[in-house]
N, C-alpha and C positions, 0 to 999 in steps of 0.2 A: 679304709673305708672312705676317709676325706683326707685331702692334703690342703693346707692353707700355706699362704706366704705372708709373713709377718715382718714388720720393721721396728727396731728399737726405737721408742719415742722418748723414753725417760729412764734413766739409770740413777738411782741415788749416788751422790757423791760419796767417795770412800774416806774414811778417817782411819787413822793408823789403828790397827788391831781390830777393825770392825769384822764381826763375825756373820753378818748377813748383809744382803743388798736387795732393795726393792727395784723391780723392772717393770716397765709397761711396753707392751708391743701392740701396734696398730696394723690393720690390713694395708697391704701396699697399695700406693695409688701414686699418679703423677699429674702434674699440672698440664701436661701434653704428652700425647702418645703420637707414634708414626701414623700418618694417614692410612697405612696399609694395615694397621692393626697387629703387626708382628710382635710388639713388646710383650715379654712374658707377663710382666705386672699387669698389663692391660687385660690379659686372660684371666688371672686371678682376680683383679678387681671386678670383672664382669660377673663371676660366679660367687664371690665372697666381698661385696662392696664395703661391708662395714664389719670390723672385728676389734675387739680390745681384749687383751690377755694381760693380767697384772699376776705377778708371780714374785716371791720372796725365795732367794737362794741363800742356803746356809753352807753349801759345800765350799771348803776354802780353795779348792782347785778351780772353781769357777767364778769367784767373786773377782770382779775387776776385768772379766773376759769379755763382757758385753759392752759395745760402744754405740752411742746413739747414731742411727743411720744404718747399722749392720741389718741385714736381712736374713731370715731363717725360714726353711720349709718346717712346717709343725704338722705332723701326721697324726691322726686320730684314729685309733684301732679299738674297736669294742672289746671289752673285757668278757670272756666267755662266763656264762652263769654256771656256777658250781652246781653239780647234780645233787 
Protein backbone atom coordinates (compact mmCIF):
# COMPACT_ATOMS: atom_id res chain seq x y z
CA UNK A 1 0.00 0.00 0.00
CA UNK A 2 2.89 2.39 0.79
CA UNK A 3 6.67 2.17 0.82
CA UNK A 4 8.88 4.61 2.71
CA UNK A 5 12.66 4.85 2.73
CA UNK A 6 14.12 5.56 6.16
CA UNK A 7 17.63 6.09 7.51
CA UNK A 8 18.85 5.05 10.97
CA UNK A 9 19.56 8.29 12.84
CA UNK A 10 20.01 6.90 16.36
CA UNK A 11 20.88 3.51 17.82
CA UNK A 12 21.33 3.10 21.56
CA UNK A 13 24.87 2.08 22.44
CA UNK A 14 25.11 -1.58 23.31
CA UNK A 15 26.16 -2.78 26.76
CA UNK A 16 27.32 -6.32 27.31
CA UNK A 17 24.34 -8.60 27.86
CA UNK A 18 21.85 -5.95 26.69
CA UNK A 19 18.49 -7.51 25.85
CA UNK A 20 16.97 -4.65 23.84
CA UNK A 21 17.96 -1.71 21.68
CA UNK A 22 16.15 1.54 20.88
CA UNK A 23 16.35 2.72 17.26
CA UNK A 24 15.19 5.91 15.57
CA UNK A 25 14.66 6.17 11.82
CA UNK A 26 14.07 9.37 9.82
CA UNK A 27 12.86 9.91 6.26
CA UNK A 28 15.73 9.99 3.76
CA UNK A 29 16.92 13.38 2.60
CA UNK A 30 20.10 14.96 1.30
CA UNK A 31 21.64 18.40 1.40
CA UNK A 32 22.02 18.27 -2.41
CA UNK A 33 20.42 16.24 -5.18
CA UNK A 34 21.49 15.93 -8.83
CA UNK A 35 20.06 18.64 -11.07
CA UNK A 36 18.24 16.04 -13.14
CA UNK A 37 16.38 14.73 -10.04
CA UNK A 38 17.41 11.12 -10.66
CA UNK A 39 18.49 10.36 -7.10
CA UNK A 40 16.16 7.77 -5.53
CA UNK A 41 16.20 9.55 -2.16
CA UNK A 42 14.98 12.70 -3.92
CA UNK A 43 11.92 10.80 -5.14
CA UNK A 44 11.16 9.39 -1.69
CA UNK A 45 11.72 12.79 -0.03
CA UNK A 46 9.28 14.39 -2.44
CA UNK A 47 6.40 12.12 -1.42
CA UNK A 48 7.40 11.52 2.23
CA UNK A 49 9.33 14.64 3.25
CA UNK A 50 9.07 13.95 6.97
CA UNK A 51 8.90 10.70 8.91
CA UNK A 52 10.06 9.50 12.32
CA UNK A 53 9.91 5.88 13.45
CA UNK A 54 11.06 4.86 16.92
CA UNK A 55 11.25 1.18 17.69
CA UNK A 56 12.62 -1.02 20.46
CA UNK A 57 13.90 -4.39 19.36
CA UNK A 58 14.29 -7.35 21.71
CA UNK A 59 15.21 -10.04 19.17
CA UNK A 60 18.78 -11.08 20.07
CA UNK A 61 19.46 -11.83 16.38
CA UNK A 62 18.80 -8.16 15.46
CA UNK A 63 20.40 -6.26 18.34
CA UNK A 64 23.49 -4.46 17.11
CA UNK A 65 22.67 -5.07 13.42
CA UNK A 66 21.48 -1.50 12.68
CA UNK A 67 24.13 1.17 12.13
CA UNK A 68 23.61 4.92 11.98
CA UNK A 69 23.28 5.91 8.34
CA UNK A 70 21.92 2.54 7.14
CA UNK A 71 18.89 2.95 4.90
CA UNK A 72 15.85 0.66 4.76
CA UNK A 73 12.66 0.34 2.79
CA UNK A 74 9.66 0.13 5.10
CA UNK A 75 6.52 -1.34 3.60
CA UNK A 76 3.09 -0.62 5.05
CA UNK A 77 0.47 -3.23 4.30
CA UNK A 78 -3.01 -2.86 5.73
CA UNK A 79 -4.14 -5.72 7.95
CA UNK A 80 -7.35 -7.30 6.76
CA UNK A 81 -10.29 -6.76 9.09
CA UNK A 82 -11.54 -10.10 10.49
CA UNK A 83 -15.08 -10.97 9.51
